N, C-alpha and C positions, 0 to 999 in steps of 0.2 A: 514193847520190846526192851527199850533201854531208857525208860523214864527214870530219873533219879529217885531214890528212896526219899522218905521224909528227910529233909535237910533243915538245918537250923537257920534262923534268921541271921545269926552271926556269919555263917558260911556264905549266905547270899550277899551280905554286905561286903564281905571280903572279895567275892567274885566281882561285885560292882566296882570296887576299888581297882581291881586288875583291869577292868574294861576302861576305866577312866585313864589309867596310866597308858594303856595301849593307844587310846584315842589321842592323847597329847603327843605321843611319840610319832604316830602315823601322820598326823596333820603337819607336824613340824618338819617332817622329811621333805615336804614340798613347799613349805613356807606359808601356806595359807589353806584354809578349808573350814569344814563344819565342826569345829571343836566345841563351840558353845552348846550346840544341840546334842552332841554325843555325851558330853559331861552331864547334861541335864537328864538324859534318857537312860543312863547306865543302870539305874536301879530297875527300871522296867525290863530291860533286856536281860539282866541277871535273873530276875524272877522267871521270865519266860523260858530261858534256855536251861536253867539249872534246877527248876522246880516244877514249872507248870506243864510244859509241852512234852508230849509222848513222842520222842524222836530217838533215832539211833544213828550216830555218825558212821558206823560200820555199814549201814544199809540206808544211805540217804534217800533212795527212791522207794523205800518200803511203802507198800500200798496203803497201809492203815496209819501212817505217820500223821501227826498233827501238822497242819499247814500254817505258815506264817507269811503274811503279805506285808512287806514294809513299804507302805505307800509313800512315806517320807524317805524316798530312795537316797536323798542326800545324807542320811544317817549311816552312810557306808562304813565309816571308820569304826563306830561302836558295834555295828552289826558284824563286820568281818572279824573284829576282835572277839566277839562272842562265839563265832564259829570256830575260831582257833582254840579258845579256851575250852570249848565243848568237845574238841577232838576231831573236827572235820579236816583240818590241815595243820601243818607244822609252822613253827615260827619263821622259818626261811621263806615260806610262801606268804605269810602275813607281811613280811618286810618288803614284798614286791608291790605293796599298795600304791596305786597310781603311777607306777613306773611303766614305761613303754612296753607294750605287749602283755602286761599283766591282766589277768581276769578279775583282779580286785580293783574295780574302777571307782571313780569319784561318785558315780551313781551306781547303785546295786543293779546288776544285770544278769540275765540268764546265761551269759557267756561262761559264768562260773559253774553252771550245771546245778544239780540238786545240792542243797535244799532250796535254792532260789526258785520260787514258784512263778514269779512274774516280774517283768521289767516295768517299773512304775515311775520313770523319770518325769512324765507329765502328771503334775499334781491333780488329785481328785479322782483318779481311776482305781485306786487300790480297793475301795469298798465294793465297787461293782464286780471286780474280779473275785473277791472273797465271797460275795453273795452267790455267784455262779458255782463256785467250788462247793459251797455248803449245800446248795440245792441238789447238785449232783450226788453228794454223799447221802443225802436223805433218800433220794429216789433209788439209789443203788444199795441202800441199807448198810452203809459203811459207818464205822463207829468213831471216826476221827472228828476233831474240832478244828475250826479255822480261826486264826487270830489275825487281826490287821492293826498295824500301827499307823495312825493318821495324825497329821498336824492340824492344829487349830486354824492356821491360815488356809488350809485346804477347804475349810467349810464355806469359803466364798465361792466354791465351784458348784454349779447347779447339779452336776452329775452325782455328787455326794447325796443330795437330798432325794433324787430319783431312786437311787439304790436303797436309801434308808426306808422310804415308803414301801418299796417292793419287799424288802426283807421282813418288815413288820407284818405286811399283808399275808405273806407266805409262812409266817410263824417260824422263821429260821432260827431255832434256838441253839444250834451248834455253832453260832457265830459270836465271837467276842471281839469288839473293837476297842482299842485303847487310844484315846485322843491325847497326844502329847501336848498338853495345854501349856506351852511355854511363852505364849504371847509374842512370838518372834517370827518375823518374815522378812523378805528382802528389804522392805521399806523401813524396817525397824520394829517398833511395837505394833502388834496387830490392830490395837484399838485406834491407832492413828491412820490406818488404811481404810477401815470400814467401821461403821457404828457397832459397838459392842452389844451383844445380846446375852441373855441368860441361857447358858448351854444346857443346864439341867432341865429347865422348863421346856426348851425347844425339843430335846430328845424324848423327854417324857411324854410330850404331846403327840409324838409319832409312835407311841406305844412301844418304846424300847425299855428294857430293864436298865434303868439309868442309875449309875453309881458315881459319886464324887469322892475323890481321895486326894491326899498329898502324894504325888507321884515320886517323891523322894523318901517316902516312909515305907520301908519294906513290909512291916506288919500290915499296913493298910492295903498294899498291893496284893499280898497273899490272901487276905480276907476277901478282897474284891473278886479274885479268881474263884474262890470257894463259893461265893454267892452266884457267880455265873454258872457254875456246874450244877447248881440246884434249880436253875430256871429251865423249864421245858416247854414254854409257850411263846417266848419272845426272844429276839436277839438282844444281846447285852452290849451296852456301851459303858466303858470306864473312863470318866473324865479325870485325867491325872494331871494335876497342877505341878509342873516341874520348873526348876530354876535354871536358866541358862548359866553354864559355867560351874555348876554345882560341884563342890569339893575343893575348888581352888579359889582362895580368898580374893586374889586380884582379878579373877574372871567372873565371879558370881554377880549376876544381875546386869551384865553388859550385853546389850541387845545388838550383836553384830552377826549378820547372817553368814558371811564367809570371811572369817577373821584372818588377818595377817598374823602368823604365829611362828616365831623363830625357834631354832633349836635351843637357844639360851633361855627363852621363855618356857619352853617345854621342860628344860632341866629344873627350873625353879618350881614349876607345877608338879612334876613327878616327885621331887623331893618333899614338897608339902604333902602330897597324897600318901607317900610312903610313911611319913612321920605322923600322919593324922590318925583319927579313930577309924 
């Protein structure tokens, strides 16, 4: 219905910049939050909302819309910013983020209504939800795809691998999972919490269409989605290496799960983003 026409990479980069600015401003309103994750994932959300997904803000419950499951529900700032920029609600609503009574919560919830497909505050559940939606679409001959954003720290949850095996076994090719591989979780870097393993080899061994990219390179993101749409026998996983704090020099590479972030810091960050490329 309202999938954007072919858009330029420069346009998507500009949208990603807007999402980063919103993320900084929203998190600073409450003084702390998930700013690092949102800055790192802005390119992915820009590509999804402004190029890849077939959605229509005027008809958020359209039956044949593409679905997005944000298993990393703490990515609420960048997600809500994307909804605003895509036209689901106005700036006044966006500015209620995390305020008492607002439907824009610190974790993405179904209180907001569509297009939120599931509340995924408990990590590891998003892929299972997405698999169920995809299987329903196949059995009911529906044309939509389902996308799920999963964090690399979530891969420590056994439920993820149960869903992965089932999706491969059922040849659920209308499923595209993007792993936001930022190496960041509550304890700091993921490799300090559990032994690191080769993600490409692991997913490939489960017979997934496995793609590795720089998750902050818009060309690679778009190319990966094109590869997904050509696959008709397997689910697709895009392992997207992202940099926490991307775009703000004094935040890049800082592994802070829920950062204290003042309005003054936000002003510096926004100024740098606006003056950057």
